[in-house]
C-alpha positions in Angstrom: -54.8 49.9 -39.7 -56.7 51.5 -36.8 -57.7 55.2 -37.1 -57.8 57.9 -34.5 -60.0 60.8 -35.6 -59.2 64.1 -34.0 -62.1 66.5 -34.3 -61.3 70.0 -33.1 -62.3 73.7 -33.1 -59.1 75.7 -32.9 -59.9 79.4 -33.0 -57.2 80.8 -30.7 -53.5 80.4 -30.1 -54.2 78.7 -26.8 -56.4 76.1 -28.5 -53.8 75.8 -31.3 -51.1 75.0 -28.7 -53.2 72.2 -27.2 -54.2 70.8 -30.6 -50.6 70.7 -31.7 -49.5 68.9 -28.5 -52.3 66.3 -29.0 -51.3 65.6 -32.6 -47.7 65.4 -31.6 -48.5 62.8 -28.9 -50.7 60.8 -31.3 -48.1 60.7 -34.0 -45.0 60.1 -31.7 -42.5 57.7 -33.1 -43.5 55.1 -30.5 -47.0 55.0 -31.9 -46.9 52.4 -34.8 -49.6 51.4 -37.3 -52.2 54.0 -36.2 -53.5 56.4 -38.8 -54.3 59.9 -37.3 -56.9 61.9 -39.2 -57.5 65.5 -38.3 -60.8 67.3 -39.0 -62.0 70.7 -38.2 -65.3 70.3 -36.3 -67.3 72.1 -39.0 -66.0 69.7 -41.8 -66.0 66.4 -39.9 -68.7 64.0 -41.2 -70.5 60.9 -40.1 -68.3 59.0 -42.6 -65.2 60.2 -40.8 -66.6 59.0 -37.5 -67.7 55.6 -38.9 -64.3 55.1 -40.5 -62.4 55.7 -37.2 -61.7 53.4 -34.3 -61.3 56.1 -31.7 -61.9 59.8 -31.2 -60.1 62.8 -29.7 -62.2 65.9 -29.4 -61.0 69.5 -28.8 -62.9 72.7 -28.1 -62.9 76.0 -26.5 -65.5 76.7 -23.8 -67.7 79.5 -25.3 -70.4 81.2 -23.3 -70.5 78.3 -20.8 -70.7 75.5 -23.4 -68.6 73.7 -26.0 -68.0 75.6 -29.2 -70.9 75.8 -31.7 -68.6 74.1 -34.1 -68.2 71.0 -31.9 -72.0 71.0 -31.1 -72.7 71.1 -34.9 -70.4 68.1 -35.4 -72.3 66.2 -32.7 -75.6 67.2 -34.3 -74.5 66.0 -37.7 -73.1 62.6 -36.6 -75.2 61.6 -33.6 -77.9 59.5 -35.1 -76.0 58.2 -38.2 -73.3 56.9 -35.8 -75.3 56.0 -32.8 -75.5 52.2 -33.2 -72.3 51.7 -35.2 -69.8 53.4 -32.8 -71.0 52.3 -29.4 -68.1 51.3 -27.1 -65.4 53.1 -29.1 -62.7 54.9 -27.1 -62.5 58.7 -26.9 -60.9 61.5 -25.0 -61.1 65.3 -25.1 -59.5 68.6 -24.2 -61.2 71.9 -23.4 -59.8 75.4 -23.1 -61.6 78.2 -21.4 -60.9 81.8 -20.3 -62.1 81.1 -16.8 -64.6 78.2 -16.7 -65.0 74.9 -18.6 -67.7 73.2 -16.5 -70.5 73.6 -19.1 -68.4 72.4 -22.0 -67.2 69.4 -20.0 -70.8 68.6 -19.0 -72.0 68.8 -22.6 -69.3 66.6 -24.0 -69.8 64.0 -21.3 -73.5 64.0 -21.8 -73.4 63.6 -25.6 -70.6 60.9 -25.6 -72.5 59.0 -22.9 -75.5 59.0 -25.2 -73.4 57.8 -28.1 -72.1 55.0 -25.8 -68.4 56.1 -26.3 -66.0 55.2 -23.5 -63.6 57.8 -22.2 -60.2 56.1 -22.1 -58.0 59.0 -20.9 -58.4 61.7 -18.4 -59.8 64.9 -20.0 -57.4 67.9 -20.2 -59.1 71.1 -19.1 -57.2 74.4 -19.1 -58.3 77.9 -18.1 -56.1 80.8 -19.2 -52.9 80.3 -21.1 -51.7 76.7 -21.2 -48.6 76.1 -19.3 -45.9 73.5 -19.8 -47.7 70.9 -17.8 -50.9 71.5 -19.7 -49.2 71.1 -23.0 -47.5 67.9 -21.7 -51.0 66.6 -20.6 -52.3 67.2 -24.1 -49.3 65.3 -25.5 -50.1 62.4 -23.2 -53.7 62.5 -24.1 -52.9 62.1 -27.8 -50.3 59.4 -27.1 -52.6 57.5 -24.8 -55.5 57.3 -27.2 -53.3 56.4 -30.1 -51.4 53.7 -28.1 -54.7 52.1 -27.1 -55.5 51.6 -30.8 -52.2 49.9 -31.5 -53.1 46.7 -29.7 
C-alpha cells in the first residue's frame, strides 16, 4: 500500500488548522488504499522517508525561513535519502505572520536538491487562515494522496 508521509511543525493554532485540513484531505473517504503517516518534524527519520512514496511538508515561516524543526528534519534525512527518493512526489504548506518568501525558497531549494517533484501547488498563508486557505490545504492533502492511489 502506498504511503504518504506528512512531516510538520505545528506550533500555533494557525498551523494546526492548516495541518488538520491537510490530514482531512489526505484521509478523505474517496482516498482508498493510501496509508497516511504523520510525523512531527523533530521526530521524523530517514526510515520514515525511505518507507514513504510521497511527502507533504508543513511549517511556519520563522525569522524569514522555514522552522528550525523542518530544517533539522532535512539535515537528518538529506544524504541518507538522496539517491533512494529521487523523483518522488511532494507538496507543502507554509504559514507566516507577514512573509513566507524565505521559507518557500528554502523548501524549494532543498527538495530540488533531493530530486523530489512538486505535484501540487504550494499553499502559503500569511495571517489567520481563512476558509479558502483551509480548503486549499484540504485540496493539497487530497491531491497528493490521490496521486499515490494509481
